[in-house]
C-alpha positions as semicolon CSV with decimal commas, in nm:
position;residue;x (nm);y (nm);z (nm)
1;X;8,734;10,366;6,716
2;X;8,795;10,178;7,037
3;X;9,136;10,031;7,102
4;X;9,203;9,699;7,262
5;X;9,192;9,752;7,640
6;X;9,447;9,478;7,709
7;X;9,729;9,601;7,934
8;X;10,068;9,670;7,783
9;X;10,356;9,462;7,915
10;X;10,661;9,651;8,041
11;X;10,974;9,438;8,046
12;X;11,252;9,514;8,290
13;X;11,611;9,401;8,337
14;X;11,507;9,103;8,548
15;X;11,318;8,958;8,253
16;X;10,987;8,968;8,442
17;X;10,696;9,160;8,297
18;X;10,449;9,375;8,482
19;X;10,110;9,455;8,327
20;X;10,054;9,829;8,297
21;X;9,723;9,977;8,184
22;X;9,745;10,343;8,087
23;X;9,433;10,553;8,137
24;X;9,257;10,787;7,892
25;X;9,493;10,973;7,657
26;X;9,815;10,901;7,847
27;X;10,134;10,763;7,693
28;X;10,408;10,587;7,892
29;X;10,750;10,650;7,737
30;X;11,112;10,586;7,822
31;X;11,394;10,825;7,730
32;X;11,708;10,644;7,613
33;X;12,014;10,717;7,833
34;X;12,191;10,881;7,540
35;X;11,925;11,157;7,529
36;X;12,013;11,276;7,879
37;X;12,378;11,371;7,847
38;X;12,520;11,510;7,526
39;X;12,849;11,644;7,394
40;X;12,912;11,979;7,235
41;X;13,090;12,004;6,899
42;X;13,417;12,067;7,083
43;X;13,370;11,751;7,293
44;X;13,254;11,905;7,621
45;X;13,013;11,679;7,812
46;X;12,685;11,861;7,889
47;X;12,491;11,693;8,174
48;X;12,118;11,625;8,146
49;X;12,051;11,872;8,429
50;X;12,195;12,169;8,234
51;X;11,922;12,415;8,141
52;X;11,944;12,613;7,818
53;X;11,638;12,715;7,626
54;X;11,342;12,486;7,581
55;X;11,466;12,161;7,430
56;X;11,240;11,884;7,302
57;X;11,333;11,519;7,363
58;X;11,271;11,190;7,184
59;X;11,145;10,886;7,375
60;X;11,033;10,530;7,300
61;X;10,664;10,457;7,373
62;X;10,619;10,167;7,616
63;X;10,238;10,176;7,662
64;X;9,937;10,381;7,550
65;X;9,594;10,450;7,696
66;X;9,267;10,341;7,534
67;X;9,186;10,689;7,396
68;X;9,523;10,747;7,226
69;X;9,468;10,763;6,849
70;X;9,796;10,862;6,683
71;X;10,063;10,676;6,880
72;X;10,137;10,303;6,911
73;X;10,361;10,107;7,144
74;X;10,714;10,109;7,004
75;X;10,685;10,449;6,831
76;X;10,941;10,721;6,890
77;X;10,779;11,049;7,003
78;X;10,901;11,409;7,034
79;X;10,780;11,603;7,340
80;X;10,860;11,884;7,582
81;X;11,007;11,735;7,903
82;X;10,845;12,013;8,108
83;X;10,500;11,871;8,023
84;X;10,561;11,523;8,167
85;X;10,544;11,332;8,492
86;X;10,819;11,092;8,599
87;X;10,742;10,746;8,735
88;X;10,959;10,452;8,839
89;X;10,849;10,096;8,757
90;X;11,074;9,823;8,896
91;X;11,384;10,050;8,901
92;X;11,323;10,175;8,545
93;X;11,244;10,543;8,481
94;X;10,944;10,626;8,261
95;X;10,758;10,942;8,164
96;X;10,382;10,991;8,144
97;X;10,283;11,222;7,859
98;X;9,940;11,338;7,738
99;X;9,883;11,262;7,371
100;X;9,812;11,631;7,304
101;X;10,160;11,720;7,439
102;X;10,336;11,505;7,177
103;X;10,473;11,719;6,893
104;X;10,579;11,446;6,646
105;X;10,585;11,070;6,595
106;X;10,873;10,904;6,408
107;X;10,774;10,598;6,211
108;X;10,961;10,337;6,012
109;X;11,085;10,454;5,673
110;X;10,843;10,383;5,389
111;X;11,029;10,402;5,057
112;X;10,703;10,408;4,862
113;X;10,580;10,736;5,008
114;X;10,689;11,093;5,043
115;X;10,759;11,290;5,356
116;X;11,028;11,380;5,605
117;X;11,243;11,113;5,765
118;X;11,490;11,122;6,052
C-alpha cells in the first residue's frame, strides 16, 4: 500500500510551518521536555544526561516517510534513544528514528476492544 507522498507540516513556536518530507522508513519525532529530566521517588532531580542502564523513551511523531506502515503522525512511540539521530528544525529539537527501531506505538483508548493501555 502506498502512502500519500504529501509532505508533513512541522509547526514551530513562531506559528510558521515548514514542509518536511521524510524519506523511506524514517519517522520524525519530538520528545516532550518532561521526558528528559525526571525525579526519583525521594524527590531528587535526575538530569537527562544521567546514564543508568538502557532506558526507552516515548516521543510524539511529527512526520513519517512513505514506506512507514505502522505509525501515523500524532502517534506516541517507544524507542531506544541510542538508535536515533538528532536534528534541529527552526530551533526545535527532533529525532529521526527508523520504523524497525520503534518498540511500541500508543494509540487512543478504544473501549470496545481488548488490549493493554497506558
